[in-house]
TORVO-286273 format. One record per residue (C-alpha): residue in three letters; residue number from 0; z, x, y. Coordinates in Angstrom, 1 decimal. Layout:
BEGIN
rest: ALA | nr: NUM | Z: Z | X: X | Y: Y
...
***
This chain:
BEGIN
rest: UNK | nr: 0 | Z: 0.0 | X: 0.0 | Y: 0.0
rest: UNK | nr: 1 | Z: -1.0 | X: 1.3 | Y: 3.4
rest: UNK | nr: 2 | Z: 2.1 | X: 0.1 | Y: 5.2
rest: UNK | nr: 3 | Z: 5.0 | X: -0.1 | Y: 2.8
rest: UNK | nr: 4 | Z: 7.0 | X: -2.6 | Y: 4.8
rest: UNK | nr: 5 | Z: 4.2 | X: -5.1 | Y: 5.3
rest: UNK | nr: 6 | Z: 5.4 | X: -7.1 | Y: 2.2
rest: UNK | nr: 7 | Z: 8.9 | X: -7.3 | Y: 3.6
rest: UNK | nr: 8 | Z: 7.6 | X: -8.5 | Y: 7.0
rest: UNK | nr: 9 | Z: 5.4 | X: -11.2 | Y: 5.4
rest: UNK | nr: 10 | Z: 8.2 | X: -12.3 | Y: 3.0
rest: UNK | nr: 11 | Z: 10.8 | X: -12.4 | Y: 5.8
rest: UNK | nr: 12 | Z: 8.5 | X: -14.4 | Y: 8.1
rest: UNK | nr: 13 | Z: 7.8 | X: -16.9 | Y: 5.3
rest: UNK | nr: 14 | Z: 11.5 | X: -17.4 | Y: 4.6
rest: UNK | nr: 15 | Z: 12.2 | X: -17.8 | Y: 8.3
rest: UNK | nr: 16 | Z: 9.6 | X: -20.6 | Y: 8.7
rest: UNK | nr: 17 | Z: 10.7 | X: -22.3 | Y: 5.5
rest: UNK | nr: 18 | Z: 14.4 | X: -22.3 | Y: 6.7
rest: UNK | nr: 19 | Z: 13.4 | X: -23.6 | Y: 10.1
rest: UNK | nr: 20 | Z: 11.5 | X: -26.5 | Y: 8.6
rest: UNK | nr: 21 | Z: 14.2 | X: -27.2 | Y: 6.0
rest: UNK | nr: 22 | Z: 16.9 | X: -27.3 | Y: 8.7
rest: UNK | nr: 23 | Z: 14.8 | X: -29.5 | Y: 10.8
rest: UNK | nr: 24 | Z: 14.3 | X: -32.0 | Y: 7.9
rest: UNK | nr: 25 | Z: 17.7 | X: -31.7 | Y: 6.2
rest: UNK | nr: 26 | Z: 19.9 | X: -30.2 | Y: 8.9
rest: UNK | nr: 27 | Z: 22.6 | X: -31.8 | Y: 10.9
rest: UNK | nr: 28 | Z: 22.2 | X: -32.8 | Y: 14.5
rest: UNK | nr: 29 | Z: 25.5 | X: -31.1 | Y: 15.2
rest: UNK | nr: 30 | Z: 24.9 | X: -27.6 | Y: 13.7
rest: UNK | nr: 31 | Z: 27.7 | X: -26.3 | Y: 15.9
rest: UNK | nr: 32 | Z: 30.1 | X: -28.5 | Y: 13.9
rest: UNK | nr: 33 | Z: 30.1 | X: -26.8 | Y: 10.5
rest: UNK | nr: 34 | Z: 32.6 | X: -27.9 | Y: 7.8
rest: UNK | nr: 35 | Z: 33.6 | X: -25.8 | Y: 4.8
rest: UNK | nr: 36 | Z: 30.7 | X: -27.2 | Y: 2.6
rest: UNK | nr: 37 | Z: 28.2 | X: -26.4 | Y: 5.3
rest: UNK | nr: 38 | Z: 29.4 | X: -22.8 | Y: 5.6
rest: UNK | nr: 39 | Z: 29.3 | X: -22.4 | Y: 1.8
rest: UNK | nr: 40 | Z: 25.7 | X: -23.8 | Y: 1.7
rest: UNK | nr: 41 | Z: 24.6 | X: -21.3 | Y: 4.4
rest: UNK | nr: 42 | Z: 26.2 | X: -18.4 | Y: 2.6
rest: UNK | nr: 43 | Z: 24.5 | X: -19.4 | Y: -0.7
rest: UNK | nr: 44 | Z: 21.2 | X: -20.0 | Y: 0.9
rest: UNK | nr: 45 | Z: 21.3 | X: -16.6 | Y: 2.7
rest: UNK | nr: 46 | Z: 22.2 | X: -14.9 | Y: -0.7
rest: UNK | nr: 47 | Z: 19.4 | X: -16.8 | Y: -2.5
rest: UNK | nr: 48 | Z: 16.6 | X: -15.9 | Y: 0.0
rest: UNK | nr: 49 | Z: 17.7 | X: -12.3 | Y: 0.5
rest: UNK | nr: 50 | Z: 15.8 | X: -11.1 | Y: -2.5
rest: UNK | nr: 51 | Z: 12.8 | X: -13.2 | Y: -1.5
rest: UNK | nr: 52 | Z: 12.6 | X: -11.3 | Y: 1.8
rest: UNK | nr: 53 | Z: 13.0 | X: -7.7 | Y: 0.6
rest: UNK | nr: 54 | Z: 11.6 | X: -8.1 | Y: -2.9
rest: UNK | nr: 55 | Z: 12.2 | X: -4.9 | Y: -5.0
rest: UNK | nr: 56 | Z: 13.0 | X: -2.8 | Y: -1.9
rest: UNK | nr: 57 | Z: 16.8 | X: -2.9 | Y: -1.7
rest: UNK | nr: 58 | Z: 17.0 | X: 0.2 | Y: 0.5
rest: UNK | nr: 59 | Z: 18.7 | X: 0.3 | Y: 3.9
rest: UNK | nr: 60 | Z: 15.3 | X: 0.5 | Y: 5.6
rest: UNK | nr: 61 | Z: 14.1 | X: -2.6 | Y: 3.7
rest: UNK | nr: 62 | Z: 17.1 | X: -4.6 | Y: 4.8
rest: UNK | nr: 63 | Z: 16.8 | X: -3.4 | Y: 8.4
rest: UNK | nr: 64 | Z: 13.0 | X: -4.3 | Y: 8.5
rest: UNK | nr: 65 | Z: 13.8 | X: -7.8 | Y: 7.2
rest: UNK | nr: 66 | Z: 16.5 | X: -8.3 | Y: 9.8
rest: UNK | nr: 67 | Z: 14.3 | X: -7.0 | Y: 12.6
rest: UNK | nr: 68 | Z: 11.5 | X: -9.4 | Y: 11.6
rest: UNK | nr: 69 | Z: 14.0 | X: -12.3 | Y: 11.7
rest: UNK | nr: 70 | Z: 15.2 | X: -11.3 | Y: 15.2
rest: UNK | nr: 71 | Z: 11.7 | X: -10.8 | Y: 16.5
rest: UNK | nr: 72 | Z: 10.4 | X: -14.2 | Y: 15.1
rest: UNK | nr: 73 | Z: 13.5 | X: -15.9 | Y: 16.5
rest: UNK | nr: 74 | Z: 12.9 | X: -14.3 | Y: 20.0
rest: UNK | nr: 75 | Z: 9.2 | X: -15.3 | Y: 19.9
rest: UNK | nr: 76 | Z: 10.0 | X: -18.9 | Y: 18.9
rest: UNK | nr: 77 | Z: 12.6 | X: -19.3 | Y: 21.7
rest: UNK | nr: 78 | Z: 10.0 | X: -18.0 | Y: 24.3
rest: UNK | nr: 79 | Z: 7.3 | X: -20.3 | Y: 22.9
rest: UNK | nr: 80 | Z: 9.6 | X: -23.4 | Y: 22.9
rest: UNK | nr: 81 | Z: 10.4 | X: -22.8 | Y: 26.5
rest: UNK | nr: 82 | Z: 6.7 | X: -22.4 | Y: 27.4
rest: UNK | nr: 83 | Z: 5.1 | X: -25.1 | Y: 25.3
rest: UNK | nr: 84 | Z: 6.6 | X: -28.6 | Y: 25.4
rest: UNK | nr: 85 | Z: 4.9 | X: -29.8 | Y: 22.2
rest: UNK | nr: 86 | Z: 6.5 | X: -26.9 | Y: 20.3
rest: UNK | nr: 87 | Z: 9.9 | X: -27.6 | Y: 21.9
rest: UNK | nr: 88 | Z: 9.6 | X: -31.3 | Y: 20.9
rest: UNK | nr: 89 | Z: 8.6 | X: -30.4 | Y: 17.3
rest: UNK | nr: 90 | Z: 11.4 | X: -27.8 | Y: 16.7
rest: UNK | nr: 91 | Z: 14.3 | X: -28.9 | Y: 18.9
rest: UNK | nr: 92 | Z: 16.4 | X: -32.1 | Y: 19.0
rest: UNK | nr: 93 | Z: 16.8 | X: -34.2 | Y: 22.2
rest: UNK | nr: 94 | Z: 19.9 | X: -35.6 | Y: 23.6
rest: UNK | nr: 95 | Z: 20.5 | X: -39.2 | Y: 22.5
rest: UNK | nr: 96 | Z: 22.0 | X: -42.0 | Y: 24.7
rest: UNK | nr: 97 | Z: 24.9 | X: -43.7 | Y: 23.0
rest: UNK | nr: 98 | Z: 26.2 | X: -45.9 | Y: 25.8
rest: UNK | nr: 99 | Z: 24.4 | X: -46.8 | Y: 29.1
rest: UNK | nr: 100 | Z: 26.2 | X: -48.8 | Y: 31.7
rest: UNK | nr: 101 | Z: 28.8 | X: -50.0 | Y: 29.3
rest: UNK | nr: 102 | Z: 26.3 | X: -51.1 | Y: 26.7
rest: UNK | nr: 103 | Z: 26.3 | X: -49.5 | Y: 23.3
rest: UNK | nr: 104 | Z: 23.1 | X: -48.5 | Y: 21.6
rest: UNK | nr: 105 | Z: 23.9 | X: -49.6 | Y: 18.0
rest: UNK | nr: 106 | Z: 20.6 | X: -48.3 | Y: 16.6
rest: UNK | nr: 107 | Z: 21.3 | X: -44.8 | Y: 17.9
rest: UNK | nr: 108 | Z: 24.9 | X: -44.8 | Y: 16.8
rest: UNK | nr: 109 | Z: 23.9 | X: -45.9 | Y: 13.3
rest: UNK | nr: 110 | Z: 21.0 | X: -43.4 | Y: 13.1
rest: UNK | nr: 111 | Z: 23.2 | X: -40.6 | Y: 14.2
rest: UNK | nr: 112 | Z: 26.1 | X: -41.7 | Y: 11.9
rest: UNK | nr: 113 | Z: 28.6 | X: -41.8 | Y: 14.8
rest: UNK | nr: 114 | Z: 31.6 | X: -43.9 | Y: 14.0
rest: UNK | nr: 115 | Z: 33.4 | X: -46.3 | Y: 16.2
rest: UNK | nr: 116 | Z: 36.6 | X: -44.2 | Y: 16.0
rest: UNK | nr: 117 | Z: 34.7 | X: -41.1 | Y: 16.9
rest: UNK | nr: 118 | Z: 33.2 | X: -42.7 | Y: 19.9
rest: UNK | nr: 119 | Z: 36.5 | X: -44.2 | Y: 21.1
rest: UNK | nr: 120 | Z: 38.2 | X: -40.8 | Y: 20.6
rest: UNK | nr: 121 | Z: 35.5 | X: -39.1 | Y: 22.8
rest: UNK | nr: 122 | Z: 36.1 | X: -41.8 | Y: 25.5
rest: UNK | nr: 123 | Z: 39.9 | X: -41.4 | Y: 25.3
rest: UNK | nr: 124 | Z: 39.6 | X: -37.6 | Y: 25.8
rest: UNK | nr: 125 | Z: 37.7 | X: -38.5 | Y: 29.0
rest: UNK | nr: 126 | Z: 40.5 | X: -40.9 | Y: 30.1
rest: UNK | nr: 127 | Z: 38.4 | X: -44.0 | Y: 29.4
rest: UNK | nr: 128 | Z: 39.7 | X: -46.9 | Y: 27.4
rest: UNK | nr: 129 | Z: 36.8 | X: -49.5 | Y: 27.4
rest: UNK | nr: 130 | Z: 33.1 | X: -49.2 | Y: 26.8
rest: UNK | nr: 131 | Z: 32.5 | X: -50.9 | Y: 30.1
rest: UNK | nr: 132 | Z: 34.1 | X: -47.9 | Y: 31.9
rest: UNK | nr: 133 | Z: 31.3 | X: -45.7 | Y: 30.7
rest: UNK | nr: 134 | Z: 28.3 | X: -45.1 | Y: 32.9
rest: UNK | nr: 135 | Z: 26.6 | X: -42.8 | Y: 30.4
rest: UNK | nr: 136 | Z: 27.6 | X: -41.4 | Y: 27.0
rest: UNK | nr: 137 | Z: 25.3 | X: -39.0 | Y: 25.2
rest: UNK | nr: 138 | Z: 25.1 | X: -36.9 | Y: 22.0
rest: UNK | nr: 139 | Z: 24.0 | X: -33.6 | Y: 23.4
rest: UNK | nr: 140 | Z: 21.7 | X: -31.2 | Y: 21.5
rest: UNK | nr: 141 | Z: 24.6 | X: -28.9 | Y: 20.6
rest: UNK | nr: 142 | Z: 26.4 | X: -31.8 | Y: 18.9
rest: UNK | nr: 143 | Z: 28.9 | X: -32.6 | Y: 21.6
rest: UNK | nr: 144 | Z: 29.4 | X: -36.0 | Y: 23.0
rest: UNK | nr: 145 | Z: 29.4 | X: -36.1 | Y: 26.8
rest: UNK | nr: 146 | Z: 30.8 | X: -39.0 | Y: 28.8
rest: UNK | nr: 147 | Z: 30.3 | X: -39.9 | Y: 32.4
rest: UNK | nr: 148 | Z: 32.6 | X: -42.5 | Y: 33.8
rest: UNK | nr: 149 | Z: 31.6 | X: -45.6 | Y: 35.7
rest: UNK | nr: 150 | Z: 34.2 | X: -44.8 | Y: 38.4
rest: UNK | nr: 151 | Z: 32.2 | X: -43.5 | Y: 41.3
rest: UNK | nr: 152 | Z: 35.2 | X: -42.0 | Y: 43.0
rest: UNK | nr: 153 | Z: 36.1 | X: -39.8 | Y: 40.0
rest: UNK | nr: 154 | Z: 32.7 | X: -39.1 | Y: 38.5
rest: UNK | nr: 155 | Z: 33.2 | X: -36.4 | Y: 35.9
rest: UNK | nr: 156 | Z: 31.5 | X: -35.1 | Y: 32.8
rest: UNK | nr: 157 | Z: 33.4 | X: -33.5 | Y: 30.0
rest: UNK | nr: 158 | Z: 32.5 | X: -32.8 | Y: 26.4
rest: UNK | nr: 159 | Z: 34.0 | X: -34.0 | Y: 23.2
rest: UNK | nr: 160 | Z: 33.2 | X: -32.0 | Y: 20.0
rest: UNK | nr: 161 | Z: 32.3 | X: -34.1 | Y: 17.0
rest: UNK | nr: 162 | Z: 34.4 | X: -33.9 | Y: 13.9
rest: UNK | nr: 163 | Z: 33.8 | X: -35.7 | Y: 10.6
rest: UNK | nr: 164 | Z: 32.4 | X: -39.2 | Y: 10.4
rest: UNK | nr: 165 | Z: 34.4 | X: -42.1 | Y: 9.0
rest: UNK | nr: 166 | Z: 33.5 | X: -45.7 | Y: 9.7
rest: UNK | nr: 167 | Z: 30.1 | X: -46.2 | Y: 11.1
rest: UNK | nr: 168 | Z: 28.7 | X: -48.7 | Y: 13.6
rest: UNK | nr: 169 | Z: 26.7 | X: -51.5 | Y: 12.0
rest: UNK | nr: 170 | Z: 24.6 | X: -54.2 | Y: 13.7
***
């Protein structure tokens, strides 16, 4: 082979794109909120794809080339998603409105698997008791729930970090 690390570069790129697609299809909206099972899954996946990236080359240089390829691809993808809206829409999630002007979006809450208790907890952490007190409540792309109060005098935005789901909203 002319360039001995070309195989590692191609394998690493293939694994990167497979994992990106798999996380987009099967991943959680709130990747920042990993539980024990999620961490175990990530560790097992990384172990299972490691050999697929470096193949028979288990040298230090083989591992460094694979890691460098992953960093470079990630850097390029970030630059491209900032530059091209269509790629951004394809790869990245969007914030979701949960409550607007005191009215709950039951379809969004059900789709996102956000429980009544979880939503009420987020509101309480913002000092709000009733849904009608909420001007806007959103599930942000990082998995946090932000709440803006209806009170114009004390307009504030704070973030609630999602935990585990329990009872869900149903229509």
